[in-house]
N, C-alpha and C positions, 0 to 999 in steps of 0.2 A: 762310386755307384753303391747303393745300399738296397737292402731288402725293402720292398714297399711297406710302409707302416712302421719301420724300425725307428725306435726313439733314440735321440742323442741326449745324453745328460745335459741339463741347462748349465752345468758348471764347465762345459766345454763350448764356449760361445764361438770359437773360431773353427768349429767343424762345419763344413759346408757340404750339403748333399746334392748330388746330380743324378738325374735319371738316365735313361737310355740315350737320350739325344742331347747330352751335356755339351756345351761348348768349351772344349779343352783349350783351343787356341786362345780364346779370350782370357780364360781363367789362368792359363799357364804364364801369360805375361804379367799377371798380378800376384803370383805365388811368391811369398817372401822366402828368401834363402833360409835354409835351416828348418823349414816346415817339413811335414811328412804327408804323403797321400796314401790313403787307404782305398784300394780298388776291390770292391766286392763284386767279383764277376761270376760268370757261369761256366762257360767252356774255354774260350780262347784267352791265351796269355796276351796282355795288352803291351806288346813290346815297344811300339811307338810312344805310348803314354809313359811308360817307365823310363824310356830313354830321355823324354823331355823333362821329366821330374828330376832325373839325376843331373842333366845339363844346367837346371836352375839351382843346383846345389842343395837339393832336398833328398829325403829318403822316401822309399816306397815300400808298402806292405800290400801284396797281392793275394787274393783268394780266388782260385779258379782251378779247373781240371788239368789243362795242358801243363806240361813241364815248364819250369822256368828257373832262372838262376837265383841263387841266394848268396849274399856276402854281407859285409858290414853295413851296406846301405840299402840292400834289397832283401826283403823277407818274403818268402813265397810259401803260402799254405795251400797245398793241393787238395782239390775236392776229391772225395771218394766215390763219386757216382759216374755213371756212363753217360755218354752223350745222350741228350734228350731223355732224361731219366724218370719219366713217369712210370708208375708201378702197378696201376690198377686198371683193368678193363671193366667198364660198366656196360651191361647189357643194353643194347640199342642206343648207345652214346657214341658219337663219331670219333672221338679221341680218348686215349688213355689219360688218366688223372693222377693226382697226388705225387708230384715231384719230390723225391727224396732230398734233393738239393735244398729246397726251401726248409725242410725239417732240419737238415744239418747246418745250414747257414744261419739259422736263427741264434742257436747257442754260440756260434763262432762270432757273429756280430756283437752280442752282448759281452762275450769274454774279451773282445778287442776293445770295446767301449770301457769295460772295467779296468783293463790294463792302462789305457790312456788316461783315465781319470786318476788312477793311482799314481802314475808317473807325474802328472801335473801336480797333485797334492804333495808329492815328495820334493818338488823344487822349492828352494828357499824363496820367500816373498822378496819381490823386487824393492829396493830402497828407494824412497821418494827423492826427487832431485832437491839439491840445497839452494 
């Protein structure tokens, strides 16, 4: 899941984006062993999704507020905002606006994209078959 409008560098052609209603069951059956799933969440830790990723032999990086485990196959980046984190009251407007999560997650997203791109560029080029 990614922030709406967030760009993926074209050099990362295997990065797939899903919105709030992504079909994890379908995708999880096609996820190649050794891949990594980046879950840009909001509040809740996606325990079921992470467990499914690990069962497929993949790694997971999760960004959300809830606590979650971290080990050599799971990286968890905790959000620093409170639940439903809007911060501004506008006169005569029915809801608060400007969620700090969107402000914070934008640099998180682009930092993670930069790290993925750097890791890909550091890999030796595959040798063509003979």
